[in-house]
C-alpha beads as a LAMMPS data file, in Angstrom:
LAMMPS data file: protein, C-alpha beads

376 atoms
375 bonds

1 atom types
1 bond types

-500.0 500.0 xlo xhi
-500.0 500.0 ylo yhi
-500.0 500.0 zlo zhi

Masses

1 110.0

Atoms # bond

1 1 1 102.240 -420.287 -281.975
2 1 1 99.431 -421.543 -279.730
3 1 1 97.319 -424.467 -280.871
4 1 1 94.481 -423.302 -283.094
5 1 1 90.911 -423.555 -281.845
6 1 1 87.691 -423.133 -283.788
7 1 1 86.350 -421.118 -280.838
8 1 1 88.562 -419.976 -277.950
9 1 1 86.268 -419.409 -274.976
10 1 1 89.145 -419.964 -272.542
11 1 1 91.135 -417.066 -273.914
12 1 1 88.136 -414.764 -273.919
13 1 1 87.294 -415.706 -270.321
14 1 1 90.865 -415.137 -269.134
15 1 1 90.792 -411.582 -270.504
16 1 1 87.709 -410.558 -268.470
17 1 1 87.875 -413.120 -265.661
18 1 1 87.856 -410.551 -262.864
19 1 1 84.688 -408.834 -264.070
20 1 1 82.897 -412.114 -264.722
21 1 1 83.798 -413.549 -261.329
22 1 1 82.463 -410.449 -259.567
23 1 1 79.244 -410.544 -261.609
24 1 1 78.611 -414.232 -260.916
25 1 1 79.485 -413.847 -257.233
26 1 1 76.964 -411.021 -256.868
27 1 1 74.190 -413.305 -258.143
28 1 1 75.235 -416.075 -255.765
29 1 1 75.098 -413.639 -252.864
30 1 1 71.602 -412.410 -253.744
31 1 1 70.400 -416.023 -254.320
32 1 1 67.944 -414.542 -256.827
33 1 1 68.568 -417.057 -259.588
34 1 1 65.407 -416.690 -261.709
35 1 1 64.287 -413.282 -263.053
36 1 1 66.514 -411.563 -260.520
37 1 1 68.031 -408.071 -260.721
38 1 1 70.777 -409.298 -263.049
39 1 1 68.190 -410.292 -265.673
40 1 1 66.471 -406.896 -265.479
41 1 1 69.817 -405.107 -265.731
42 1 1 70.905 -407.081 -268.782
43 1 1 67.491 -406.648 -270.390
44 1 1 67.686 -402.866 -269.984
45 1 1 71.243 -402.669 -271.281
46 1 1 70.469 -404.813 -274.327
47 1 1 67.431 -402.645 -275.078
48 1 1 69.690 -399.575 -275.018
49 1 1 72.344 -401.271 -277.167
50 1 1 69.814 -402.323 -279.799
51 1 1 67.758 -399.125 -279.494
52 1 1 64.492 -401.060 -279.138
53 1 1 61.580 -400.602 -276.744
54 1 1 61.359 -404.196 -275.557
55 1 1 63.784 -407.068 -274.926
56 1 1 62.323 -410.314 -273.572
57 1 1 65.054 -412.660 -272.300
58 1 1 64.271 -416.372 -272.646
59 1 1 65.836 -419.805 -272.277
60 1 1 67.436 -420.229 -275.716
61 1 1 67.340 -419.100 -279.321
62 1 1 64.927 -421.811 -280.419
63 1 1 62.424 -420.751 -277.775
64 1 1 62.865 -417.161 -278.960
65 1 1 61.737 -418.167 -282.450
66 1 1 58.797 -420.176 -281.116
67 1 1 57.650 -417.399 -278.797
68 1 1 57.810 -414.949 -281.687
69 1 1 55.607 -417.179 -283.837
70 1 1 53.215 -417.770 -280.943
71 1 1 52.603 -414.028 -280.689
72 1 1 51.343 -413.652 -284.269
73 1 1 47.905 -415.319 -283.920
74 1 1 48.719 -417.907 -286.560
75 1 1 46.530 -420.873 -287.472
76 1 1 47.467 -424.435 -288.499
77 1 1 48.339 -424.477 -292.186
78 1 1 49.498 -420.847 -292.331
79 1 1 52.701 -420.618 -294.342
80 1 1 56.041 -419.333 -293.084
81 1 1 58.839 -418.645 -295.576
82 1 1 62.451 -419.120 -294.524
83 1 1 65.860 -420.085 -295.869
84 1 1 66.701 -423.625 -296.925
85 1 1 70.324 -423.049 -295.866
86 1 1 70.343 -422.620 -292.096
87 1 1 70.370 -424.501 -288.810
88 1 1 67.306 -426.670 -288.201
89 1 1 65.888 -424.646 -285.297
90 1 1 64.601 -421.997 -287.708
91 1 1 62.471 -424.600 -289.440
92 1 1 61.576 -426.917 -286.574
93 1 1 59.631 -424.313 -284.619
94 1 1 57.450 -423.718 -287.681
95 1 1 56.431 -427.370 -287.863
96 1 1 56.100 -427.745 -284.090
97 1 1 53.525 -424.946 -284.261
98 1 1 51.489 -426.849 -286.859
99 1 1 52.379 -424.311 -289.544
100 1 1 53.467 -424.970 -293.121
101 1 1 57.155 -424.573 -293.851
102 1 1 58.048 -422.902 -297.167
103 1 1 61.786 -423.227 -297.811
104 1 1 63.413 -421.021 -300.444
105 1 1 66.827 -420.643 -302.038
106 1 1 69.663 -418.318 -301.054
107 1 1 71.739 -415.549 -302.565
108 1 1 74.958 -416.927 -304.035
109 1 1 77.137 -414.101 -302.714
110 1 1 75.928 -413.886 -299.112
111 1 1 74.330 -417.301 -298.333
112 1 1 71.303 -415.351 -297.073
113 1 1 67.694 -415.818 -298.159
114 1 1 67.041 -414.656 -301.733
115 1 1 64.310 -411.972 -301.974
116 1 1 63.284 -413.107 -305.471
117 1 1 62.746 -416.628 -304.149
118 1 1 60.624 -415.176 -301.341
119 1 1 58.401 -413.385 -303.859
120 1 1 57.897 -416.543 -305.894
121 1 1 56.935 -418.556 -302.788
122 1 1 54.208 -416.237 -301.483
123 1 1 50.609 -417.488 -301.616
124 1 1 47.342 -416.385 -300.035
125 1 1 48.237 -418.543 -297.010
126 1 1 51.638 -416.936 -296.367
127 1 1 51.756 -415.037 -293.073
128 1 1 55.400 -414.383 -292.230
129 1 1 59.002 -414.394 -293.437
130 1 1 61.937 -415.501 -291.275
131 1 1 65.147 -414.141 -292.804
132 1 1 68.268 -415.616 -291.205
133 1 1 71.303 -413.347 -290.920
134 1 1 73.608 -416.247 -291.651
135 1 1 77.246 -416.415 -290.565
136 1 1 76.921 -412.886 -289.118
137 1 1 75.840 -410.993 -292.245
138 1 1 72.548 -409.150 -292.537
139 1 1 70.136 -410.299 -295.213
140 1 1 68.868 -407.900 -297.902
141 1 1 66.404 -406.357 -295.481
142 1 1 65.313 -403.311 -297.477
143 1 1 63.943 -405.539 -300.232
144 1 1 62.496 -408.041 -297.732
145 1 1 60.677 -405.232 -295.887
146 1 1 59.228 -404.017 -299.196
147 1 1 57.976 -407.513 -300.016
148 1 1 56.465 -407.929 -296.545
149 1 1 54.618 -404.597 -296.668
150 1 1 53.284 -405.258 -300.148
151 1 1 51.900 -408.643 -299.064
152 1 1 50.903 -407.774 -295.482
153 1 1 53.405 -410.219 -293.983
154 1 1 55.201 -410.177 -290.656
155 1 1 58.998 -410.413 -290.423
156 1 1 60.783 -412.377 -287.693
157 1 1 64.541 -411.909 -287.979
158 1 1 66.624 -414.896 -286.901
159 1 1 69.539 -412.900 -285.555
160 1 1 71.271 -415.714 -283.676
161 1 1 74.512 -415.234 -285.621
162 1 1 74.575 -411.480 -286.245
163 1 1 74.084 -409.615 -282.970
164 1 1 75.776 -406.245 -283.346
165 1 1 75.700 -406.134 -287.142
166 1 1 74.019 -403.128 -288.742
167 1 1 72.122 -402.530 -291.970
168 1 1 72.269 -399.265 -293.928
169 1 1 69.199 -398.434 -296.011
170 1 1 69.305 -396.539 -299.303
171 1 1 68.206 -393.351 -297.539
172 1 1 71.213 -393.562 -295.204
173 1 1 69.320 -394.685 -292.102
174 1 1 70.998 -397.414 -290.058
175 1 1 69.434 -400.085 -287.857
176 1 1 70.855 -402.974 -285.887
177 1 1 70.238 -406.448 -287.288
178 1 1 67.200 -407.946 -285.585
179 1 1 65.473 -404.579 -285.118
180 1 1 64.329 -404.086 -288.717
181 1 1 61.380 -406.481 -288.906
182 1 1 58.480 -406.888 -286.506
183 1 1 60.403 -409.172 -284.136
184 1 1 64.062 -410.099 -283.744
185 1 1 65.345 -413.215 -282.031
186 1 1 68.786 -414.265 -280.878
187 1 1 70.695 -417.056 -279.184
188 1 1 73.338 -416.711 -276.478
189 1 1 74.810 -420.171 -277.094
190 1 1 78.413 -420.017 -275.784
191 1 1 80.064 -419.859 -279.218
192 1 1 77.955 -416.909 -280.410
193 1 1 79.454 -413.427 -280.752
194 1 1 77.690 -412.618 -277.473
195 1 1 77.706 -415.972 -275.728
196 1 1 76.630 -417.099 -272.283
197 1 1 78.214 -419.953 -270.320
198 1 1 75.141 -422.079 -270.921
199 1 1 71.918 -421.672 -272.873
200 1 1 70.101 -418.391 -273.293
201 1 1 68.162 -416.317 -275.787
202 1 1 66.200 -413.121 -276.273
203 1 1 63.433 -411.584 -278.352
204 1 1 63.206 -407.891 -279.213
205 1 1 60.553 -405.635 -280.718
206 1 1 59.194 -402.098 -280.772
207 1 1 55.618 -403.405 -280.808
208 1 1 54.031 -403.021 -277.354
209 1 1 51.277 -405.577 -277.972
210 1 1 53.618 -408.256 -279.324
211 1 1 56.031 -407.647 -276.444
212 1 1 53.288 -408.100 -273.849
213 1 1 52.158 -411.352 -275.446
214 1 1 55.686 -412.757 -275.722
215 1 1 56.427 -411.955 -272.084
216 1 1 53.296 -413.829 -271.076
217 1 1 54.030 -416.786 -273.328
218 1 1 57.548 -417.056 -271.909
219 1 1 56.209 -417.142 -268.348
220 1 1 53.501 -419.845 -268.458
221 1 1 51.036 -417.366 -269.962
222 1 1 51.086 -415.184 -266.829
223 1 1 51.256 -411.472 -266.140
224 1 1 50.211 -411.922 -262.540
225 1 1 51.434 -414.988 -260.702
226 1 1 48.999 -417.939 -260.817
227 1 1 46.691 -416.085 -263.247
228 1 1 47.182 -417.749 -266.625
229 1 1 45.761 -415.748 -269.530
230 1 1 47.435 -417.863 -272.217
231 1 1 48.863 -421.347 -272.625
232 1 1 52.559 -420.585 -272.467
233 1 1 56.026 -421.985 -271.967
234 1 1 58.575 -421.975 -269.185
235 1 1 61.345 -420.097 -270.975
236 1 1 63.517 -417.911 -268.787
237 1 1 67.099 -416.655 -268.839
238 1 1 68.670 -417.448 -265.480
239 1 1 70.340 -414.704 -263.472
240 1 1 73.902 -416.048 -263.622
241 1 1 73.784 -416.201 -267.421
242 1 1 72.338 -412.681 -267.526
243 1 1 75.160 -411.396 -265.316
244 1 1 77.749 -412.990 -267.612
245 1 1 76.087 -411.584 -270.714
246 1 1 75.871 -408.106 -269.210
247 1 1 79.631 -408.035 -268.708
248 1 1 80.316 -409.323 -272.208
249 1 1 77.797 -406.935 -273.815
250 1 1 80.157 -404.049 -272.990
251 1 1 82.789 -405.713 -275.177
252 1 1 80.542 -406.853 -278.033
253 1 1 81.431 -404.079 -280.488
254 1 1 85.115 -404.646 -279.776
255 1 1 84.697 -408.394 -280.210
256 1 1 82.935 -407.874 -283.536
257 1 1 85.609 -405.466 -284.758
258 1 1 88.313 -408.008 -283.936
259 1 1 86.409 -410.585 -285.945
260 1 1 86.174 -408.175 -288.890
261 1 1 89.917 -407.533 -288.735
262 1 1 90.628 -411.270 -288.690
263 1 1 88.275 -411.784 -291.627
264 1 1 89.994 -409.009 -293.583
265 1 1 93.390 -410.637 -293.001
266 1 1 92.071 -414.008 -294.160
267 1 1 90.580 -412.422 -297.291
268 1 1 93.719 -410.465 -298.136
269 1 1 95.839 -413.601 -297.713
270 1 1 93.544 -415.689 -299.923
271 1 1 92.830 -413.051 -302.554
272 1 1 93.248 -414.348 -306.093
273 1 1 93.832 -417.972 -305.102
274 1 1 92.368 -420.444 -307.574
275 1 1 89.130 -422.186 -306.533
276 1 1 88.608 -419.962 -303.462
277 1 1 85.786 -417.446 -303.067
278 1 1 86.148 -415.332 -299.945
279 1 1 83.128 -413.774 -298.189
280 1 1 81.411 -410.985 -300.075
281 1 1 79.943 -407.987 -298.247
282 1 1 77.580 -406.178 -300.647
283 1 1 76.459 -403.690 -297.991
284 1 1 78.669 -401.630 -295.658
285 1 1 81.422 -403.414 -293.655
286 1 1 79.419 -403.140 -290.432
287 1 1 76.739 -405.400 -291.934
288 1 1 78.882 -408.473 -291.206
289 1 1 80.146 -409.520 -287.753
290 1 1 81.696 -412.820 -288.898
291 1 1 80.177 -415.318 -286.547
292 1 1 81.740 -417.622 -289.122
293 1 1 84.363 -416.921 -291.762
294 1 1 83.083 -419.088 -294.601
295 1 1 84.825 -419.820 -297.890
296 1 1 83.495 -421.417 -301.033
297 1 1 85.928 -423.998 -302.390
298 1 1 85.315 -424.730 -306.058
299 1 1 86.394 -427.576 -308.312
300 1 1 85.063 -430.343 -306.047
301 1 1 88.000 -429.776 -303.706
302 1 1 86.204 -428.870 -300.468
303 1 1 86.229 -432.339 -298.916
304 1 1 89.843 -432.911 -299.934
305 1 1 90.779 -429.590 -298.341
306 1 1 88.909 -430.620 -295.179
307 1 1 91.021 -433.783 -294.968
308 1 1 94.176 -431.727 -295.477
309 1 1 93.212 -429.256 -292.739
310 1 1 92.587 -432.125 -290.337
311 1 1 96.030 -433.590 -291.047
312 1 1 97.549 -430.197 -290.256
313 1 1 95.632 -429.790 -286.956
314 1 1 93.515 -426.940 -288.287
315 1 1 89.903 -427.091 -287.090
316 1 1 87.076 -426.162 -289.451
317 1 1 83.316 -426.376 -289.747
318 1 1 81.019 -427.338 -292.590
319 1 1 77.792 -425.415 -292.022
320 1 1 75.607 -427.021 -293.333
321 1 1 76.318 -430.345 -295.077
322 1 1 72.678 -431.204 -295.850
323 1 1 70.102 -428.567 -296.843
324 1 1 66.829 -428.579 -294.937
325 1 1 64.799 -429.714 -297.933
326 1 1 66.848 -432.943 -298.007
327 1 1 66.650 -433.621 -294.267
328 1 1 64.396 -436.507 -293.201
329 1 1 62.526 -434.335 -290.729
330 1 1 61.698 -431.649 -293.292
331 1 1 61.375 -433.592 -296.513
332 1 1 58.221 -432.960 -298.496
333 1 1 57.325 -434.684 -301.794
334 1 1 55.982 -431.415 -303.174
335 1 1 59.391 -429.752 -302.809
336 1 1 61.568 -430.332 -305.859
337 1 1 65.358 -430.327 -305.555
338 1 1 65.560 -428.115 -308.654
339 1 1 64.127 -425.179 -306.678
340 1 1 67.388 -424.877 -304.710
341 1 1 70.269 -424.604 -307.192
342 1 1 72.350 -422.205 -305.102
343 1 1 71.842 -424.083 -301.839
344 1 1 72.671 -427.382 -303.521
345 1 1 76.001 -425.947 -304.672
346 1 1 76.752 -424.264 -301.362
347 1 1 76.475 -427.435 -299.260
348 1 1 79.250 -428.966 -301.360
349 1 1 81.493 -425.891 -301.380
350 1 1 81.387 -424.167 -297.996
351 1 1 83.984 -424.499 -295.272
352 1 1 84.293 -422.233 -292.231
353 1 1 87.710 -421.427 -290.800
354 1 1 88.589 -420.689 -287.152
355 1 1 87.039 -417.368 -286.122
356 1 1 86.982 -415.903 -282.627
357 1 1 88.138 -412.899 -280.655
358 1 1 91.445 -414.452 -279.587
359 1 1 92.626 -415.426 -283.065
360 1 1 96.162 -414.194 -283.730
361 1 1 97.647 -412.936 -286.992
362 1 1 100.210 -415.748 -286.862
363 1 1 97.408 -418.308 -286.694
364 1 1 95.500 -416.678 -289.578
365 1 1 98.660 -416.570 -291.703
366 1 1 99.476 -420.218 -290.933
367 1 1 95.965 -421.365 -291.864
368 1 1 96.042 -419.269 -295.052
369 1 1 99.454 -420.610 -296.070
370 1 1 98.268 -424.196 -295.682
371 1 1 95.165 -423.538 -297.796
372 1 1 97.231 -421.848 -300.510
373 1 1 99.765 -424.689 -300.490
374 1 1 97.009 -427.276 -300.908
375 1 1 95.156 -425.458 -303.694
376 1 1 98.264 -424.531 -305.618

Bonds

1 1 1 2
2 1 2 3
3 1 3 4
4 1 4 5
5 1 5 6
6 1 6 7
7 1 7 8
8 1 8 9
9 1 9 10
10 1 10 11
11 1 11 12
12 1 12 13
13 1 13 14
14 1 14 15
15 1 15 16
16 1 16 17
17 1 17 18
18 1 18 19
19 1 19 20
20 1 20 21
21 1 21 22
22 1 22 23
23 1 23 24
24 1 24 25
25 1 25 26
26 1 26 27
27 1 27 28
28 1 28 29
29 1 29 30
30 1 30 31
31 1 31 32
32 1 32 33
33 1 33 34
34 1 34 35
35 1 35 36
36 1 36 37
37 1 37 38
38 1 38 39
39 1 39 40
40 1 40 41
41 1 41 42
42 1 42 43
43 1 43 44
44 1 44 45
45 1 45 46
46 1 46 47
47 1 47 48
48 1 48 49
49 1 49 50
50 1 50 51
51 1 51 52
52 1 52 53
53 1 53 54
54 1 54 55
55 1 55 56
56 1 56 57
57 1 57 58
58 1 58 59
59 1 59 60
60 1 60 61
61 1 61 62
62 1 62 63
63 1 63 64
64 1 64 65
65 1 65 66
66 1 66 67
67 1 67 68
68 1 68 69
69 1 69 70
70 1 70 71
71 1 71 72
72 1 72 73
73 1 73 74
74 1 74 75
75 1 75 76
76 1 76 77
77 1 77 78
78 1 78 79
79 1 79 80
80 1 80 81
81 1 81 82
82 1 82 83
83 1 83 84
84 1 84 85
85 1 85 86
86 1 86 87
87 1 87 88
88 1 88 89
89 1 89 90
90 1 90 91
91 1 91 92
92 1 92 93
93 1 93 94
94 1 94 95
95 1 95 96
96 1 96 97
97 1 97 98
98 1 98 99
99 1 99 100
100 1 100 101
101 1 101 102
102 1 102 103
103 1 103 104
104 1 104 105
105 1 105 106
106 1 106 107
107 1 107 108
108 1 108 109
109 1 109 110
110 1 110 111
111 1 111 112
112 1 112 113
113 1 113 114
114 1 114 115
115 1 115 116
116 1 116 117
117 1 117 118
118 1 118 119
119 1 119 120
120 1 120 121
121 1 121 122
122 1 122 123
123 1 123 124
124 1 124 125
125 1 125 126
126 1 126 127
127 1 127 128
128 1 128 129
129 1 129 130
130 1 130 131
131 1 131 132
132 1 132 133
133 1 133 134
134 1 134 135
135 1 135 136
136 1 136 137
137 1 137 138
138 1 138 139
139 1 139 140
140 1 140 141
141 1 141 142
142 1 142 143
143 1 143 144
144 1 144 145
145 1 145 146
146 1 146 147
147 1 147 148
148 1 148 149
149 1 149 150
150 1 150 151
151 1 151 152
152 1 152 153
153 1 153 154
154 1 154 155
155 1 155 156
156 1 156 157
157 1 157 158
158 1 158 159
159 1 159 160
160 1 160 161
161 1 161 162
162 1 162 163
163 1 163 164
164 1 164 165
165 1 165 166
166 1 166 167
167 1 167 168
168 1 168 169
169 1 169 170
170 1 170 171
171 1 171 172
172 1 172 173
173 1 173 174
174 1 174 175
175 1 175 176
176 1 176 177
177 1 177 178
178 1 178 179
179 1 179 180
180 1 180 181
181 1 181 182
182 1 182 183
183 1 183 184
184 1 184 185
185 1 185 186
186 1 186 187
187 1 187 188
188 1 188 189
189 1 189 190
190 1 190 191
191 1 191 192
192 1 192 193
193 1 193 194
194 1 194 195
195 1 195 196
196 1 196 197
197 1 197 198
198 1 198 199
199 1 199 200
200 1 200 201
201 1 201 202
202 1 202 203
203 1 203 204
204 1 204 205
205 1 205 206
206 1 206 207
207 1 207 208
208 1 208 209
209 1 209 210
210 1 210 211
211 1 211 212
212 1 212 213
213 1 213 214
214 1 214 215
215 1 215 216
216 1 216 217
217 1 217 218
218 1 218 219
219 1 219 220
220 1 220 221
221 1 221 222
222 1 222 223
223 1 223 224
224 1 224 225
225 1 225 226
226 1 226 227
227 1 227 228
228 1 228 229
229 1 229 230
230 1 230 231
231 1 231 232
232 1 232 233
233 1 233 234
234 1 234 235
235 1 235 236
236 1 236 237
237 1 237 238
238 1 238 239
239 1 239 240
240 1 240 241
241 1 241 242
242 1 242 243
243 1 243 244
244 1 244 245
245 1 245 246
246 1 246 247
247 1 247 248
248 1 248 249
249 1 249 250
250 1 250 251
251 1 251 252
252 1 252 253
253 1 253 254
254 1 254 255
255 1 255 256
256 1 256 257
257 1 257 258
258 1 258 259
259 1 259 260
260 1 260 261
261 1 261 262
262 1 262 263
263 1 263 264
264 1 264 265
265 1 265 266
266 1 266 267
267 1 267 268
268 1 268 269
269 1 269 270
270 1 270 271
271 1 271 272
272 1 272 273
273 1 273 274
274 1 274 275
275 1 275 276
276 1 276 277
277 1 277 278
278 1 278 279
279 1 279 280
280 1 280 281
281 1 281 282
282 1 282 283
283 1 283 284
284 1 284 285
285 1 285 286
286 1 286 287
287 1 287 288
288 1 288 289
289 1 289 290
290 1 290 291
291 1 291 292
292 1 292 293
293 1 293 294
294 1 294 295
295 1 295 296
296 1 296 297
297 1 297 298
298 1 298 299
299 1 299 300
300 1 300 301
301 1 301 302
302 1 302 303
303 1 303 304
304 1 304 305
305 1 305 306
306 1 306 307
307 1 307 308
308 1 308 309
309 1 309 310
310 1 310 311
311 1 311 312
312 1 312 313
313 1 313 314
314 1 314 315
315 1 315 316
316 1 316 317
317 1 317 318
318 1 318 319
319 1 319 320
320 1 320 321
321 1 321 322
322 1 322 323
323 1 323 324
324 1 324 325
325 1 325 326
326 1 326 327
327 1 327 328
328 1 328 329
329 1 329 330
330 1 330 331
331 1 331 332
332 1 332 333
333 1 333 334
334 1 334 335
335 1 335 336
336 1 336 337
337 1 337 338
338 1 338 339
339 1 339 340
340 1 340 341
341 1 341 342
342 1 342 343
343 1 343 344
344 1 344 345
345 1 345 346
346 1 346 347
347 1 347 348
348 1 348 349
349 1 349 350
350 1 350 351
351 1 351 352
352 1 352 353
353 1 353 354
354 1 354 355
355 1 355 356
356 1 356 357
357 1 357 358
358 1 358 359
359 1 359 360
360 1 360 361
361 1 361 362
362 1 362 363
363 1 363 364
364 1 364 365
365 1 365 366
366 1 366 367
367 1 367 368
368 1 368 369
369 1 369 370
370 1 370 371
371 1 371 372
372 1 372 373
373 1 373 374
374 1 374 375
375 1 375 376
C-alpha cells in the first residue's frame, strides 16, 4: 500500500500529465499570460458547466468574496450574516469592507449555516447572507432563499468547497451549488475539488448589472483601458492557471464521483461504531462532493484519536479548531458564547480524514480499521 496523503496532487497530475503539459506549453508559446485566450476559454467552459450567464475569473477565492460584496452598493455598518464555523476569509472580507459581521450557528447534521439562526439574526440593517457550502455539501438553500426574499436580502454563496455539487428543490428543479443565490464565489486553491497549481478564483451570476460591476472592480475599475469608472482591485486569473483549470474541469464530475465513492466506503466501514458520527446527507447524494470527509468523534476522544492517527502515519485535518466568534480578529463583546452551542461542540469533535481522487480502497480500509481499533 502506498503512503497515505491528505491530498495527492502528484497522483492526479500524473494521470493527466500529457494534457496539462500541452495546455501550459500553448500558453507559453502565445506569451499571453494575463487575460489571454486561455482565460476566455476557461471562463466560457465554466459558464457552460454551471449553466450561468456570467463567470468572472479572479485572483483567489477571498477576492471573489470581496468583489461580490463590492458590487452590492453596501454602506459602512450594513450587516452581513454568515456562518461561525468556516474559514476566516468568509468573515474577513466583511470587516475589511467596513461592514458589520453577524455570525450565526450551524446545523448539527451538516455543519452548514442554520436557517433558524439566520432568521433570528436579521435586523433592519441586514443586507446580505453568505451561506458557506462547507466540506463540499450544499447548505439548506431553499429555506435560505425564502428568508432572503422575505427580508429583501442578497445571497452570496461561498462555494469554495462545493464546486460541482447540486441542490434539488422541493419542486424537483436542480441547480448547481453557487448558482442559487444572487452571486456565487469559488476558490481554485490547489487542494480544492477543482484546483489550480497556484492561486485562483471565480465569481458567477445571472445578473447582468452585477456581472458588469464585478468585472470592472476586478480590473482596477475599468471597462476601457485607462478609463477608471470605479475604485477597483487588481484581481486576475493568470492564463497558465486558466489553462490548467480548463483541462481539469473536464474531469470534475468524475473527480467528485470518486470522492463520493470513497466517502461511501468510509461510512460503510465505520457504520455503527461507538462514538463516531459519519457525514449526513439530508438532500440527494449529488448535494455533497466531499471536499472533506469529516467525522464527529464523541466522548471527548477526538484529540486522543488524532494522536493515535499521527502515530500510525495517517494524516488528518481539524477544520476548524477555533470558531470565528472566539478568534482574536473577530471577537466582539456583544457576541455571547451561548449563541453557538452547535459550533462549540463541533470544534471539539470534528476530524477530517484523507480525501482525494487518488485514494485507494486499501487505504480507506486501513484508515477505517485503525479508527475502529482505537475506539473499540
